[in-house]
C-alpha positions in Angstrom: -0.2 -0.4 0.1 0.9 3.9 -1.1 2.1 6.3 1.3 -1.7 8.2 3.1 0.0 11.7 1.2 -0.4 9.0 -2.1 -4.6 8.8 -1.5 -5.6 12.1 -0.6 -4.5 13.6 -3.6 -6.7 10.7 -5.3 -9.6 10.4 -3.4 -13.2 12.3 -4.3 -13.7 11.5 -0.8 -12.4 11.6 2.8 -15.2 11.3 5.8 -15.7 10.3 8.5 -19.3 8.7 9.1 -21.7 6.1 11.7 -22.4 2.6 10.7 -26.6 2.6 10.9 -27.4 -1.3 9.3 -25.8 -3.7 7.7 -27.5 -5.5 5.3 -26.8 -8.3 3.5 -27.7 -8.4 -0.2 -30.2 -10.0 -1.8 -28.7 -11.7 -4.2 -27.2 -15.2 -2.3 -24.4 -16.2 -4.2 -22.9 -12.0 -4.2 -20.6 -11.9 -0.6 -21.0 -8.4 -0.7 -23.4 -5.9 2.7 -25.6 -2.6 1.8 -23.9 -0.8 4.4 -25.8 3.3 5.7 -23.1 5.5 7.5 -24.8 8.4 8.8 -21.6 11.0 8.1 -19.7 12.8 10.8 -17.1 14.9 9.0 -15.9 15.5 5.4 -12.4 16.4 4.9 -12.5 15.9 1.4 -15.4 16.2 -1.5 -19.1 17.3 -1.4 -20.8 14.5 0.8 -22.6 16.8 3.3 -22.3 15.4 7.4 -25.6 14.5 8.9 -26.8 12.9 6.0 -27.2 8.7 5.3 -25.5 7.4 2.1 -25.7 3.8 1.4 -22.2 2.0 1.4 -21.5 -1.4 -0.3 -18.9 -3.4 0.9 -17.3 -5.6 -2.3 -14.1 -6.7 -0.7 -12.3 -8.1 1.5 -10.1 -4.4 1.5 -13.4 -3.5 2.5 -13.8 -2.2 6.4 -15.4 -5.0 8.1 -18.3 -2.4 9.0 -20.5 -2.9 12.3 -23.0 -0.9 13.2 -22.7 1.4 16.5 -18.2 1.6 15.1 -17.3 5.1 13.4 -15.0 4.3 10.2 -12.7 6.7 8.3 -13.9 6.6 4.8 -12.0 6.9 1.4 -14.9 6.4 -1.3 -15.9 7.7 -4.3 -19.9 7.2 -5.7 -21.2 4.8 -8.4 -24.8 4.4 -9.7 -26.5 6.8 -6.3 -23.5 4.9 -3.9 -20.7 4.8 -2.7 -18.0 1.9 -2.6 -14.7 2.6 -0.9 -11.5 3.4 -2.2 -9.2 -0.5 -2.6 -7.1 -1.2 -0.6 -7.0 2.0 0.9 -6.3 3.9 3.8 -10.6 3.4 6.0 -10.1 1.7 8.6 -12.0 2.5 12.0 -11.5 5.9 12.8 -9.5 4.0 16.7 -6.4 2.8 13.7 -6.4 5.9 12.0 -5.1 8.9 13.9 -1.9 9.2 12.7 -3.6 8.9 9.0 -6.2 11.9 10.5 -3.8 13.8 11.5 -1.9 13.3 7.8 -4.9 13.9 5.8 -5.2 17.8 7.8 -1.4 18.2 7.6 -1.4 17.5 3.2 -5.5 19.3 3.4 -3.5 22.6 4.8 -1.0 22.5 2.2 
């Protein structure tokens, strides 16, 4: 994985969001989940706080979303739903302190 400095300028959105619900997608052969998130903070992008987003877990690089946990997410929108940027620094907020500090430094420039 590249340094945070690589991902920040390339990310469309960098947000902090809390998981409201996690629901398996209807197709039983599909291991993806639909995750509803409430946006708490926006570092980058045109997403507003306090709105709810539908987020699709698509592969094993995605965070392990759990209800009531908060995540730092590098993400983009496709057909009205959000996906995490592949193998980025998306993670639980409790693991993201140094990443957040670096994001804030980069975005101040």
